[in-house]
Structures are given as structure tokens and as C-alpha cells.
GUDOSE-375892 format. One record per residue: residue number from 0; x, y, z of N, C-alpha, C in turn; residue in three letters. Coordinates in Angstrom, 2 decimals, decimal comma. Layout:
<pts>
   resi       n_X       n_Y       n_Z      ca_X      ca_Y      ca_Z       c_X       c_Y       c_Z   resn
    NUM         X         Y         Z         X         Y         Z         X         Y         Z    ALA
...
</pts>
This chain:
<pts>
   resi       n_X       n_Y       n_Z      ca_X      ca_Y      ca_Z       c_X       c_Y       c_Z   resn
      0    -20,11     -3,57     -4,15    -19,52     -4,36     -3,64    -18,60     -4,24     -2,25    MET
      1    -17,11     -3,35     -2,84    -16,58     -3,01     -2,36    -16,09     -1,16     -2,46    TYR
      2    -16,43     -0,78     -2,00    -16,92      0,95     -1,61    -15,40      1,63     -1,28    LYS
      3    -14,74      0,77     -0,06    -13,43      1,32      0,80    -12,66      0,07      0,31    LYS
      4    -11,55      0,55     -0,50    -10,59     -0,21     -0,92     -9,19      0,31     -0,66    ILE
      5     -8,20     -0,56      0,28     -7,22     -0,46      0,83     -5,57     -1,07     -0,43    LEU
      6     -5,08      0,31     -0,88     -3,86     -0,70     -1,40     -3,08     -0,18     -1,14    LEU
      7     -1,94     -1,28     -0,81     -0,60     -1,25     -0,46     -0,20     -0,77     -1,08    ALA
      8      1,17      0,00     -1,08      1,73      0,18     -2,25      3,83      0,60     -1,89    ALA
      9      4,03     -0,22     -2,28      5,92      0,52     -2,39      6,38      0,89     -3,16    ASP
     10      5,84      0,73     -4,61      6,83      1,00     -5,55      7,39      0,03     -6,21    GLY
     11      6,58     -1,58     -5,89      7,19     -2,51     -6,10      6,69     -2,99     -7,55    SER
     12      7,02     -4,01     -8,27      6,26     -4,50     -9,41      5,12     -5,00     -8,99    ASP
     13      4,99     -5,56     -7,79      4,07     -6,26     -7,15      2,47     -5,86     -7,14    HIS
     14      3,36     -4,11     -6,35      2,16     -3,10     -5,83      1,21     -2,46     -7,27    ALA
     15      2,38     -2,14     -8,73      2,10     -1,88     -9,77      0,70     -3,13     -9,92    ARG
     16      1,16     -4,59    -10,15      0,25     -4,99    -10,35     -1,48     -5,00     -9,46    LYS
     17     -1,01     -5,22     -8,55     -1,94     -4,80     -7,08     -3,08     -3,69     -7,74    SER
     18     -2,69     -2,54     -8,03     -2,98     -1,67     -8,88     -3,91     -1,85     -9,19    ALA
     19     -3,73     -2,60    -10,36     -4,49     -2,93    -12,11     -6,07     -3,60    -11,44    GLU
     20     -5,83     -4,38    -10,20     -6,83     -5,13     -9,89     -7,33     -4,66     -8,65    HIS
     21     -7,20     -3,54     -7,98     -8,07     -2,26     -7,72     -8,66     -1,45     -7,81    ALA
     22     -8,20     -1,13     -8,98     -9,02     -0,12    -10,01    -10,23     -0,85    -10,51    ALA
     23     -9,93     -2,50    -10,59    -10,98     -3,03    -11,62    -12,02     -3,56     -9,98    TYR
     24    -11,58     -3,54     -9,16    -12,86     -3,82     -8,02    -13,30     -2,06     -8,11    LEU
     25    -12,80     -1,17     -8,14    -13,60      0,14     -7,81    -14,29      0,16     -8,16    ALA
     26    -13,92     -0,13    -10,03    -15,15      0,12    -10,93    -16,02     -0,62    -11,01    THR
     27    -16,51     -1,37    -10,30    -17,41     -2,17    -10,12    -18,40     -1,82     -9,31    MET
     28    -18,23     -0,50     -8,38    -19,06      0,19     -8,23    -18,59      1,36     -8,26    GLU
     29    -20,24      2,70     -8,23    -20,05      3,28     -8,69    -19,16      4,72     -7,68    THR
     30    -19,95      4,38     -6,48    -18,66      5,51     -5,21    -17,88      4,67     -4,73    ASP
     31    -16,99      3,85     -5,08    -15,68      3,34     -4,54    -14,67      4,26     -4,61    SER
     32    -13,68      3,94     -3,52    -12,75      5,14     -3,14    -11,64      4,09     -3,08    VAL
     33    -10,56      4,42     -3,72     -9,12      3,55     -3,16     -8,10      4,82     -2,31    VAL
     34     -7,64      3,73     -1,25     -6,53      4,53     -0,61     -5,68      3,47     -0,77    THR
     35     -4,42      4,44     -1,09     -3,34      4,40     -1,46     -2,63      4,53     -0,60    VAL
     36     -2,12      3,37      0,33     -1,03      3,52      1,50      0,24      2,83      1,11    VAL
     37      1,15      3,92      1,80      2,45      3,38      1,87      3,16      3,65      3,52    TYR
     38      3,22      2,74      4,23      4,53      2,62      5,08      5,85      2,43      5,09    VAL
     39      5,85      3,59      6,20      7,40      3,87      6,04      7,90      2,94      7,23    VAL
     40      8,85      2,38      6,72      9,17      1,29      8,31     10,90      2,04      8,82    ASP
     41     11,11      1,43      9,84     12,30      2,24     10,33     13,46      1,74      9,49    ALA
     42     13,47      0,71      8,99     14,75      0,25      7,89     14,77      1,76      6,64    ALA
     43     14,12      1,52      6,05     13,52      2,28      4,94     13,86      3,93      5,22    SER
     44     13,09      3,94      6,52     13,26      5,87      7,17     14,58      6,15      7,30    SER
     45     15,39      5,06      7,62     17,39      5,48      8,18     17,32      5,44      6,69    LYS
     46     17,25      4,80      5,81     18,12      4,38      4,41     17,37      6,06      3,95    HIS
     47     16,44      6,62      3,66     15,97      7,57      3,27     16,87      8,95      3,18    ASP
     48     16,84      8,92      4,67     17,65      9,83      5,34     19,14     10,05      5,58    VAL
     49     19,62      8,85      5,11     21,16      8,76      4,78     20,98      9,22      3,48    LEU
     50     20,90      8,70      2,33     20,70      9,07      1,27     20,11     10,44      0,99    ALA
     51     19,16     10,80      1,38     18,73     12,25      0,75     18,45     12,84      1,56    GLU
     52     18,94     13,22      2,85     19,12     14,34      3,77     17,46     14,01      5,12    GLY
     53     17,70     15,40      5,69     16,82     15,40      6,71     15,30     16,08      6,97    THR
     54     15,34     16,66      5,45     14,04     17,39      5,43     12,60     16,58      5,33    SER
     55     11,63     16,92      6,38     10,19     15,75      6,14      9,25     15,64      5,15    SER
     56      9,46     17,30      4,71      8,40     17,54      3,63      9,48     16,63      2,31    THR
     57     10,45     16,83      2,02     11,27     16,24      0,80     11,35     14,73      0,72    TYR
     58     11,30     14,39      1,76     11,25     12,60      2,50     10,03     12,23      1,88    LEU
     59      9,04     12,90      2,26      7,46     12,65      2,18      7,11     12,06      0,44    ASN
     60      7,82     13,58     -0,28      7,48     13,71     -1,55      8,60     12,83     -2,28    GLU
     61     10,03     12,07     -1,70     10,49     11,02     -2,58      9,39      9,81     -2,29    LEU
     62      8,80      9,60     -1,31      7,75      8,54     -0,98      6,61      8,75     -1,94    ARG
     63      6,13      9,58     -2,01      5,05      9,58     -2,60      5,55      9,61     -4,26    HIS
     64      6,53      9,99     -4,14      6,84      9,71     -6,43      7,37      8,77     -6,23    GLU
     65      7,25      7,40     -5,11      7,60      5,63     -5,67      6,60      5,24     -6,00    ARG
     66      5,32      5,76     -5,87      3,91      5,22     -6,06      2,98      6,00     -6,69    ILE
     67      3,83      6,71     -7,84      3,35      7,65     -8,81      2,87      6,53     -9,73    ARG
     68      3,59      5,75     -9,88      3,03      4,97    -11,41      1,96      4,34    -11,19    PRO
     69      1,57      3,75     -9,62      0,42      3,23     -9,06     -0,54      4,20     -8,93    VAL
     70     -0,75      5,33     -9,29     -1,83      6,46     -8,95     -2,27      6,70    -10,58    GLU
     71     -0,92      6,57    -11,23     -1,50      6,70    -12,91     -1,98      5,54    -13,09    GLY
     72     -1,92      4,27    -12,54     -2,90      3,61    -13,31     -4,15      3,42    -12,74    ILE
     73     -4,50      4,61    -11,81     -5,71      4,65    -11,02     -6,37      5,87    -12,23    LEU
     74     -5,36      6,65    -12,16     -6,22      7,70    -12,65     -6,26      7,18    -14,27    GLU
     75     -5,57      6,75    -15,20     -6,19      6,36    -16,33     -7,54      5,36    -16,04    GLU
     76     -7,51      4,18    -15,18     -8,65      4,00    -14,96    -10,36      4,76    -14,73    LYS
     77    -10,01      6,08    -14,36    -10,54      6,81    -13,68    -11,40      6,20    -12,29    GLY
     78    -10,26      6,08    -11,88    -11,01      5,45    -10,07    -10,57      6,94     -9,44    VAL
     79    -11,35      6,84     -8,48    -11,13      7,87     -7,40    -10,32      7,47     -6,47    SER
     80     -9,44      8,47     -5,77     -8,15      7,49     -4,77     -7,31      8,92     -3,90    PHE
     81     -7,18      8,37     -3,00     -6,25      9,42     -1,82     -5,29      8,31     -1,43    ASP
     82     -4,19      9,03     -0,29     -2,77      8,87     -0,87     -2,78      9,10      0,88    TYR
     83     -2,15      7,59      1,59     -1,51      8,23      3,02     -0,40      7,55      3,44    LYS
     84      0,74      8,16      4,30      1,50      7,73      4,59      1,59      6,76      6,07    ILE
     85      1,62      6,05      6,56      1,78      5,24      7,56      3,42      5,14      8,09    LEU
     86      3,62      5,20      9,66      4,81      4,84      9,82      4,47      3,67     10,77    LYS
     87      5,56      2,98     10,64      5,69      1,80     11,63      5,87      0,62     10,59    GLY
     88      6,04     -0,65     11,37      6,38     -1,96     10,66      4,77     -2,16     10,30    GLU
     89      5,30     -2,43      8,67      4,57     -2,27      7,75      3,23     -3,30      7,99    PRO
     90      2,97     -4,76      8,04      1,98     -5,56      8,61      1,27     -5,28      9,72    GLY
     91      1,96     -4,84     10,80      1,08     -4,78     11,72      0,00     -3,26     11,57    PRO
     92      1,00     -2,03     10,84      0,26     -0,89     10,84     -0,86     -0,74      9,77    GLU
     93     -0,56     -1,99      8,48     -1,19     -1,91      8,12     -2,62     -2,53      8,33    LEU
     94     -2,71     -3,46      9,19     -3,60     -3,81     10,25     -4,15     -3,44     10,64    ILE
     95     -3,92     -2,80     11,33     -4,14     -1,56     12,70     -5,19     -0,17     11,75    ARG
     96     -4,36     -0,11     10,72     -5,45      1,19      9,25     -6,48      0,56      9,18    TYR
     97     -6,31     -1,06      8,44     -7,42     -1,04      7,65     -8,41     -1,72      8,66    ALA
     98     -7,86     -1,95      9,89     -9,17     -2,61     10,69    -10,24     -1,66     11,16    ASN
     99     -9,31     -0,24     11,87     -9,56      1,05     12,14    -11,06      1,91     11,97    GLU
    100    -10,27      1,73      9,93    -11,03      2,16      8,94    -11,88      1,77      8,26    GLU
    101    -12,38      1,28      9,12    -13,53     -0,29      8,40    -13,12     -0,67      6,72    ALA
    102    -12,10     -0,72      6,27    -12,24     -0,98      4,72    -12,68     -2,16      4,30    TYR
    103    -13,23     -2,21      3,23    -14,15     -3,94      3,10    -13,41     -4,38      2,22    ASP
    104    -11,88     -4,28      1,70    -10,99     -5,15      0,99     -9,24     -4,24      0,88    VAL
    105     -8,65     -5,31      1,37     -7,40     -5,10      0,88     -6,65     -5,22     -0,25    ILE
    106     -5,94     -4,62     -1,19     -5,85     -5,30     -2,04     -3,66     -4,93     -1,72    VAL
    107     -3,12     -6,29     -2,38     -1,59     -6,08     -1,75     -0,90     -6,94     -2,66    MET
    108      0,18     -6,93     -2,66      1,35     -7,42     -3,44      1,39     -8,99     -2,97    GLY
    109      2,15     -9,99     -3,29      2,63    -11,02     -2,85      3,89    -10,84     -2,18    SER
    110      5,09     -9,62     -2,52      6,60     -9,48     -2,49      6,41     -8,38     -2,20    ARG
    111      7,32     -7,48     -1,77      6,98     -6,12     -1,68      8,85     -6,04     -2,39    GLY
    112      9,21     -4,83     -1,84     10,80     -4,39     -2,00     11,48     -4,81     -1,01    LEU
    113     11,39     -5,71     -0,23     12,27     -6,31      1,31     12,21     -7,23      1,33    ASN
    114     12,68     -8,19     -0,12     12,24     -9,97     -0,30     13,67    -10,44      1,19    ALA
    115     14,53     -9,91      1,67     15,23    -10,59      2,53     14,61    -10,25      4,11    LEU
    116     13,56     -9,07      4,17     13,10     -8,85      5,42     12,17    -10,02      5,40    GLN
    117     11,29    -10,39      4,18     10,32    -11,26      4,20     10,70    -12,27      4,62    GLU
    118     11,78    -13,20      3,98     12,45    -14,00      4,11     12,60    -14,54      5,65    MET
    119     13,33    -13,71      6,39     13,43    -13,16      7,41     11,93    -13,32      8,79    VAL
    120     11,48    -12,28      8,53     10,12    -12,23      9,76      8,91    -12,71      9,06    LEU
    121      9,13    -13,33      7,74      7,72    -13,77      7,56      7,59    -12,98      6,54    GLY
    122      6,61    -12,99      5,26      5,77    -11,85      4,59      4,59    -11,04      5,51    SER
    123      5,17     -9,65      4,80      3,55     -8,76      5,12      2,47     -9,24      4,58    VAL
    124      2,06     -9,60      3,40      0,94     -9,89      2,99      0,39    -11,26      4,23    SER
    125      0,91    -12,46      4,32      0,68    -13,32      5,54      0,52    -12,72      6,67    HIS
    126      0,81    -11,95      7,41      0,63    -10,88      8,33     -0,74    -10,24      8,26    LYS
    127     -0,74     -9,45      6,93     -1,97     -8,94      7,16     -3,14     -9,62      6,64    VAL
    128     -3,14    -10,37      6,02     -3,79    -11,67      5,50     -4,91    -12,54      6,89    SER
    129     -3,76    -12,46      7,80     -4,41    -13,38      8,98     -4,77    -12,43     10,22    HIS
    130     -4,60    -11,03     10,29     -5,01     -9,88     10,71     -6,32     -9,44     10,56    GLY
    131     -6,37     -9,29      9,27     -7,33     -8,13      8,92     -8,40     -8,18      9,16    ALA
    132     -9,28     -7,61      9,24    -10,91     -8,23      9,06    -11,67     -7,89      7,89    HIS
    133    -11,43     -7,85      7,15    -11,66     -7,55      5,81    -11,15     -8,59      4,73    CYS
    134    -11,24     -8,80      3,99    -11,03     -9,71      3,08     -9,46     -9,00      2,28    PRO
    135     -8,33     -9,68      2,11     -7,21     -9,63      1,46     -7,17    -10,05      0,38    VAL
    136     -6,70     -9,43     -1,25     -6,41     -9,50     -2,55     -4,96     -9,75     -2,29    MET
    137     -4,33    -11,27     -2,61     -2,77    -10,82     -2,26     -2,86    -10,97     -4,21    ILE
    138     -2,26     -9,89     -4,36     -1,51    -10,21     -6,12     -0,56    -10,57     -6,56    VAL
    139     -0,43    -11,78     -7,24      1,05    -12,30     -7,76      1,61    -11,75     -8,63    LYS
</pts>
């Protein structure tokens, strides 16, 4: 049913819950692959540089560490996955990538790490659900 699954991850509890659902969907097909996508927006990028320094290799490792628990869930369930870092505003960037790469489904949390931004600008999950060409599973 779903062979190409995009899992939006940001290190939040909702992302970990979403990983459980993405793993479940992936186990329904023998050759499904989950792509764990982390979007670096301007605010988090600026925070990372100020807090940790300027090495892009180090910053990418730091970002990857945030989603290791998600990868652990997928590994535990025996799910094939890969990892992708995107840069830009999370909602539009997830939509662009998912539509260009023709994903079968997007799995994401209802809330991320930045609740204040979600209240001011509208939730990322809401934007993605309206702009994606594929089904979007929003996990609470």
C-alpha cells in the first residue's frame, strides 16, 4: 500500500510517536522504505550556530542526534530507512520535497518542538495536509 513513506522528524515526542506509526505502515509492505526528514529552518539554524559553533559537519551531526530515537524505533521494527536534511520553512519544504519525490504518504506529529511558532504562523502539519499530493497521517 505505502512503499515510499516520508516521516517528518524534529526530535519531539510527537515525532517519536509518528515513528511508531510509520514503522507500522512500512511493515505492511515487504519493500517499503521510510525517509526520515529533518527540516532546518532559519530560527533553529541560527540557534544552533550561536549555541554550538559554525562547523556545518558538526551541526549536521547535532541535528542527526536529535532524531536518533526515531531511527532506533525504525531499526527495532526492522524497517528500511534513510535520512535527509532539508533547509527552509518546514511546511513548504516538506510539501515541496514530498510532491517532487512522489511519496505515497507523509507521517508527522501534530505538534513539533516550536509550539509558539505554530500558534503564530499556523501549524506545520496543517500546512502539509493542505499542500501535499499524497495522504498525510497526523499523529497526536
